[in-house]
C-alpha positions as CSV (number, residue, x, y, z in Angstrom):
1,M,-60.2,-28.7,16.1
2,S,-59.6,-30.4,19.6
3,A,-61.5,-33.6,20.2
4,R,-63.4,-32.0,23.4
5,P,-63.9,-28.2,24.0
6,E,-62.1,-26.7,26.7
7,T,-65.3,-24.9,27.6
8,L,-69.0,-25.5,27.0
9,S,-71.7,-24.4,29.0
10,I,-75.4,-24.2,27.4
11,W,-78.5,-23.2,29.3
12,I,-82.1,-22.9,28.9
13,G,-85.3,-22.3,30.9
14,G,-87.4,-19.7,32.9
15,Y,-88.6,-19.3,35.8
16,F,-91.8,-20.8,35.8
17,G,-91.0,-24.4,33.8
18,P,-88.0,-26.7,33.9
19,S,-84.6,-25.5,33.1
20,Y,-81.5,-27.6,31.3
21,E,-78.0,-27.0,31.9
22,I,-74.9,-29.0,30.5
23,K,-71.3,-27.6,31.4
24,T,-68.0,-29.1,31.5
25,S,-66.3,-29.9,34.5
26,G,-62.7,-31.7,33.6
27,D,-63.2,-34.6,31.3
28,H,-67.2,-34.9,31.9
29,L,-70.4,-32.8,31.8
30,C,-72.5,-31.6,34.5
31,Y,-75.9,-32.2,33.7
32,S,-78.8,-30.3,35.5
33,V,-82.4,-30.0,35.6
34,S,-84.6,-27.6,37.4
35,G,-88.3,-27.8,38.0
36,G,-88.7,-23.7,37.9
37,E,-89.4,-21.9,40.8
38,Y,-86.1,-21.7,42.1
39,S,-86.0,-25.5,43.0
40,P,-83.1,-27.3,43.6
41,P,-81.7,-28.8,40.3
42,E,-80.8,-32.5,39.9
43,Q,-77.3,-33.4,38.8
44,E,-76.2,-35.7,36.8
45,T,-72.4,-36.6,35.4
46,I,-71.8,-37.6,32.1
47,I,-68.8,-38.9,29.6
48,P,-69.7,-38.5,26.4
49,T,-67.8,-40.7,23.7
50,D,-65.6,-39.5,21.1
51,K,-68.1,-40.6,18.5
52,Q,-70.9,-38.5,20.7
53,W,-68.3,-35.5,20.7
54,R,-67.4,-35.8,17.0
55,S,-71.0,-35.6,16.0
56,F,-72.0,-32.6,18.3
57,A,-68.9,-30.5,16.7
58,R,-70.3,-31.7,12.9
59,T,-73.3,-30.0,14.1
60,L,-72.1,-27.1,15.7
61,D,-70.2,-26.6,12.3
62,D,-73.2,-27.5,10.0
63,L,-75.2,-24.9,12.1
64,G,-72.5,-22.1,11.8
65,V,-73.0,-21.1,15.9
66,W,-69.4,-19.7,15.7
67,A,-71.3,-16.6,14.1
68,W,-74.3,-16.3,15.7
69,A,-75.7,-13.2,17.1
70,A,-74.4,-12.4,20.3
71,V,-77.5,-11.1,21.6
72,C,-81.3,-12.4,20.5
73,E,-84.1,-10.5,22.7
74,N,-87.8,-10.1,22.3
75,P,-88.6,-6.9,24.8
76,G,-92.0,-7.3,23.8
77,I,-92.4,-10.8,26.2
78,C,-91.8,-10.4,29.7
79,D,-91.9,-13.9,30.5
80,G,-90.8,-17.1,28.7
81,T,-87.8,-18.8,27.8
82,Q,-84.3,-17.9,28.0
83,W,-81.0,-19.6,27.2
84,H,-77.0,-18.8,27.0
85,I,-74.5,-20.6,25.1
86,R,-70.8,-20.4,25.6
87,I,-68.4,-22.7,24.2
88,D,-64.6,-22.3,23.6
89,W,-63.4,-25.2,21.1
90,G,-59.9,-25.2,19.8
91,S,-59.3,-21.8,17.9
92,R,-63.4,-21.4,17.8
93,S,-65.7,-19.5,20.2
94,V,-69.2,-18.4,20.7
95,N,-70.8,-16.5,23.2
96,C,-74.7,-16.0,22.8
97,R,-77.6,-15.4,25.1
98,G,-81.2,-15.0,23.9
99,D,-84.9,-14.1,25.5
100,N,-87.7,-15.2,23.8
101,N,-85.8,-15.0,20.1
102,Y,-83.3,-17.4,18.4
103,P,-80.7,-17.4,16.2
104,G,-82.3,-18.2,12.6
105,A,-80.9,-18.2,9.0
106,K,-77.2,-17.4,9.2
107,G,-77.3,-16.8,13.3
108,R,-79.3,-13.9,12.9
109,P,-81.9,-13.1,15.3
110,S,-85.4,-14.2,13.9
111,G,-87.6,-11.5,15.9
112,E,-89.8,-14.3,16.6
113,P,-90.7,-15.9,20.1
114,G,-90.5,-19.5,18.6
115,E,-87.4,-21.4,18.5
116,T,-86.3,-21.8,15.0
117,R,-85.3,-24.8,12.9
118,E,-81.4,-23.8,13.5
119,F,-82.0,-24.0,17.3
120,R,-84.3,-27.2,17.5
121,R,-81.2,-28.9,15.7
122,L,-78.9,-27.5,18.5
123,L,-80.9,-28.8,21.3
124,R,-81.2,-32.2,19.6
125,A,-77.6,-32.2,19.2
126,V,-77.3,-31.6,22.8
127,Q,-79.3,-34.3,23.7
128,R,-77.6,-36.7,21.7
129,L,-74.4,-35.4,23.3
130,I,-76.2,-36.6,26.8
131,G,-77.4,-39.9,25.7
132,G,-80.8,-38.6,25.2
133,R,-81.7,-37.1,28.4
134,P,-84.1,-34.2,27.9
135,F,-82.7,-30.8,26.6
136,Q,-85.3,-28.7,26.1
């Protein structure tokens, strides 16, 4: 696997609460936070170290994100949290999204509105990649 992904775009949030996004832009990441209700995002440029990228890649592999279900939805809940992940890294890629449902064991949708252990672990890995900034 190459040292950095070709594409990385991860977003989580909802209309009423904060939303967070990171995405690649050249050799750095653009980190955005929006307060909700269509407020304009605050943006920051972040350049992760090689060590941070390696740790992030290991976590992605450990979680098996490359095999996560493409869609995790919970149609019984109208408001809540949505998320989207797109990563192209060497020969591996994932493009998945969810709406009040998260990947659990083996990347299958949990069927529950609460974040799974696997998804929380991904969020913590993102936080480490962006130097401890909020991403929830």
